C-alpha positions in Angstrom: 0.2 -0.6 -0.3 0.8 3.6 -0.9 1.7 6.0 2.3 -1.3 8.3 1.7 -3.4 4.5 2.0 -2.3 3.8 5.4 -2.2 8.3 6.1 -6.0 8.1 8.6 -6.1 11.7 7.8 -6.1 11.2 4.1 -8.6 8.6 3.8 -11.2 10.0 6.5 -10.6 13.0 3.7 -11.5 10.7 0.8 -13.9 9.2 2.9 -15.5 13.1 2.7 -15.2 13.1 -0.4 -17.5 9.9 -1.7 -20.0 11.6 0.9 -19.7 14.4 -0.8 -20.1 13.3 -4.0 -23.9 11.3 -2.1 -22.1 7.8 -2.0 -22.6 7.5 1.8 -22.7 3.6 1.5 -18.6 4.7 -0.2 -17.7 6.7 3.3 -19.3 4.3 5.6 -17.1 1.6 4.5 -13.9 4.1 3.4 -13.9 5.0 7.1 -14.9 2.1 8.8 -10.8 1.1 6.6 -9.5 4.5 8.4 -10.5 3.0 11.9 -8.9 -0.4 10.5 -5.4 2.4 10.6 -6.2 4.5 14.0 -9.2 2.7 16.0 -9.2 6.5 18.0 -10.0 8.2 14.5 -11.4 10.7 16.1 -13.0 12.6 13.1 -14.5 8.9 11.5 -16.2 7.9 14.1 -17.8 11.2 14.9 -18.7 10.7 11.0 -19.4 7.7 11.5 -22.0 7.8 14.1 -23.5 11.0 12.4 -23.4 8.5 8.5 -25.4 5.3 9.9 -27.8 7.4 11.6 -28.8 7.8 8.5 -28.6 4.5 7.6 -30.7 3.5 9.6 -27.5 1.7 11.7 -28.4 2.9 15.0 -27.0 0.7 16.9 -23.4 0.7 15.0 -24.3 4.8 14.4 -24.7 4.8 19.3 -21.4 2.8 19.5 -19.3 5.6 17.6 -20.5 8.9 19.0 -20.5 7.1 22.8 -16.8 6.4 21.4 -16.1 10.2 20.8 -17.5 11.2 24.8 -14.6 8.6 25.5 -11.8 10.1 23.4 -12.5 13.8 24.3 -15.1 12.7 27.8 -14.3 17.1 28.2 -15.3 17.6 25.2 -19.1 18.8 25.3 -20.2 19.2 22.0 -18.8 15.0 22.2 -22.1 14.4 24.3 -24.3 16.4 22.1 -24.0 15.1 19.4 -24.3 11.7 21.3 -27.5 13.4 22.0 -28.5 14.6 19.1 -27.8 11.0 17.7 -29.2 9.2 20.5 -32.4 11.5 20.2 -32.9 10.9 16.2 -32.9 6.4 17.5 -35.5 6.8 20.3 -33.9 6.6 22.8 -35.5 10.2 24.6 -33.3 8.3 28.3 -29.8 8.5 26.9 -30.6 12.0 25.3 -31.2 14.2 28.2 -28.3 11.9 30.0 -25.5 12.9 27.1 -26.6 16.5 27.0 -26.6 17.0 31.2 -23.4 15.9 30.7 -22.2 18.3 28.5 -24.1 21.1 30.4 -22.0 20.0 33.1 -19.0 19.9 31.3 -19.9 23.5 30.1 -20.2 24.6 33.2 -23.6 24.6 33.5 -25.9 23.5 35.9 -27.8 19.8 34.2 -31.6 19.6 34.0 -33.5 16.4 35.0 -37.1 18.1 34.3 -37.1 18.6 38.0 -38.7 21.0 39.4 -35.2 23.1 41.1 -36.5 22.3 45.2 -34.2 25.0 46.1 -37.4 27.5 44.5 -40.2 26.1 46.4 -42.4 28.5 48.7 -43.5 27.6 52.0 -40.9 26.2 54.9 -40.1 28.9 56.2 -40.0 30.0 59.7 -43.8 31.9 60.9 
């Protein structure tokens, strides 16, 4: 193989070109080849999360979106993307958990969907 075929970034670019040309299945195949060279290639895992979901391969999509959060556990965007993919796959509780983690990483309070107990009226000393 030539160096181009073993350079994961160039392989990723070639996969992206396939996607841009409308060949989503071909792009997915090419992205899997990127992971054969570099299993932790961030952008290949991100793209597979999105593309596999579009192709209806939901469990595989989620697997790659989760992998992105393992590669970048302190990146709020990784958890936001995971949340969107969970949501599109119909897994709303998992989507909410992933979005809560994104909010925590952004320094925002995680919304649980429950009212904040500190905001309840009553309970005074009077």
